[in-house]
N, C-alpha and C positions, 0 to 999 in steps of 0.2 A: 321756505328759505327765510333765514333770520333777518332781522332788521340790522341796518349797517350805518344807517345815517347818524352822524354825531349830534346834529342838531335835534333829532328826533329822540335821541338817548337822553338828552339833557331835559327835553319838555316833557316827555311822557314819564310816568312814574317808572322808577327803576325796578321796583318790586310790587307786585299786586296778587292778593290772594282774594277770590271773589266767592263767598259762600263756600269755603273750604272745609271739607270733614275728613277725618282720618281715623281708621281703625286698623287694627293687626289681625289678620285672620278673620276668626269670627267673634273675636272679643268685642266689648264695648267700644265705642267711639271714645278716642283720647281727646279730641274736641270737635265742635260741631259748628257749622256755619260761620266760620271765621272769614272776616273780610278786612284786609289791611293794604295800605297804599303808602309806599315809601318813596320820596322823591330823590332825586340826584343830589349827591353831598350831604342827604340826611343823616343824622346820629341818632340812633335807636337803642334802648335798652329794653329787654325782654325778662320779665321775672315770674315767679310763680313758685309754689311748693314743689319740692322733689316729687317727681312723678306726673306733674301737671301737664307735660307735653312740650315743654320748652325745646328739648333737643328734637323731638319729632317735627316740630315746626320749622326749626332751622334746616333740618334734612330735607324737607319739601322745598325750601328756598335754594339750597345748593344742589338740588337734583339728585340725592341720594335716595329718594322715595317719591312715588306719585300718590296723589290724594285718592281717598275712596270716592269722594264727590267734590264738585266744584272746580274751580280754575286756578291755575298758577301762571302767573305771567312774568318773565323777566326781561327787561328792556323792550316791552312792548310785544313780546313773543308769546304765544300760548305754548308753553313747553311740552303739553301733553301731545300736540300735533306735530312735534319736530322729529326729524329723522335722528338717528343715533349720531351720526356726523354732526349735525348742527348742535345737539345736545352737548357734544364734546367741546365744540368751539365756544358755547356759553360757560361751560365749566372751566375753562381757561382763564376766564375774566373774573372768577370768584376765588379769593382766599379763604380757606377754611382752617379754624383751629377747634378740633373736636377734642372730646374728654379722653378719648383714648389716644390721642396724639398722631397715631397712624404713621409713626416713623419706620423706615426701612432697616430691618436689623442688620443685614450685611454691608450696609453702607455707613461711612463715618459721618461726623458732625456736618462737615463742609459738603459732602456729597448729598445728604439729606436736604440741606438749606437750599441748595441750587437746583434742586428736582424740578421746580416749576420752570426754571428758565430752560434745562435741557429739553423739557417737554415741548416747548414751542420753537425749538431750535435755534435759540439765540446763541451768540458767540460767548462762550463763559470766559475767554481770555480777557475781552474788555470790560467784563462786569466782575472778575475776580476780586479786585480791590474793595469795590462796594459791598460785595457779599462778606468779606472778611471783617470790613468795618462794621458792618450790622451785627455780626456775630459776636465782636467784641463789645458792641454797644450793650447787648443783652447779657454779657458777662460769660461769653463761651469763647472769646479769643484764644484761650489756651487749651481748648478742647477739640479742636478742628480735625484731629485724626482719631478721636475717640469714638467708640461704637455706642450706638444708644443704649446698650444693655449695661454700661458703665456710668451712666448718667443718673442723677438723683431725680426724683420727681419734678422738681423745680426746674432743673436744667433742661429735662425733655420737654418741659411745657414752653420754655424760652425758646427751645429750638423750633417747637412746631409753630410758635408765632413768627419767628424769623423766616422759616420757610413759606408761611402764609402770605407774607407781604413782600417777599422777594421780588416778585413780578409785578409789583404796583398794581394790584387789582383793582378793577372798578367797584366791586363789593368786597368788604372783609366781613366774614361771619365768624364770630368768636364764641364758644360754648365754655362759660366758666374760665376765662382766659388767666385769671388771677388766683386760682384755686389752691395752686402749689406753691405760690411765691410770698415772700414777707411783704408787709405793707410798702415798704419803700421802693420795692422793685414793682409792686402793683401799681403805684402812682408813676413810677418811671415809664411803664408800659402803657398806662392811660395817655400820658403825654404824647407816646409814639402814635397812639390811634388818632389823637386829636389832630397831630400834624398831618396824617394821612387824609384826615376828612377835610382839612383846610386846602389841601392840594387836589381834592377832587374824588375821594373814595367814600362810596356810602359805607357806613359802619353799622352793624347789628351785633350787639353784645348780650347773650344771656348770662345773668349773674344772680347770685344771692348776697352780694356784697353792697349794702347800702352807701359804703363810702365812695365807691366808683359812682353810682348814680348821682349823689350830692356834689360830687366834684365837676360835672359837666352839665351845662344847660343842653339838655337833649330830651325827646320824647321818651315816654316810659309806657309800656304796655304790660299787663298782667294777665296770666292764664288762670281763670278761677271757675272751676266746676265746668270746665270744657268750653269755656267761653272766653273771648279776648276783650279786655277791658282797658281802655286808654286813661293814662294819668294816674293809674295806681301804682305805687312802689312795692314795698315787701309786705 
């Protein structure tokens, strides 16, 4: 059974990795004995060279992968011991912006954006105006009925971000969220992430962009040779 006490969620680390290692198949380990503890409302950057394992580490946190060795805890729960149903409950509390965007091809922009709301059974009617306002804010107000295939890379990325934050998640995980947008939009999105953080969302961003890291007073970790080092930048 997953932990449900609001007080417990705030006091306990929201994300914990304890001596966690990961490899794909019989290959070499992507990283080894990684330990990480992130508190409620923390803002964290994850950096490292291409192929260092940033995306893999994020996937462990948002439950797309399970570690080869070690523990992963979310909101105080050992995720490896949870039932499939309880894992799904935790997933609904996490917003994810992945590098492949994960947009649904047959759904239009608006339908993709509100997908997290429909998954939780919330009434769309009451939230429709808020959803449209958010899409307008990220520059997609005139694209509500467009299909993902008609969007540019930057537009698709902004849609993925809007979808990830639509349900006001407890944790937002973003993998290179500004990789396809211009610097002005990148800073605008960063302000959005900061506002979410101020209202209670734990933010974890993987990035190669030093401008983002220098813009926020936040912790930074770097994966180097399969190890996680705190305080490193690029």
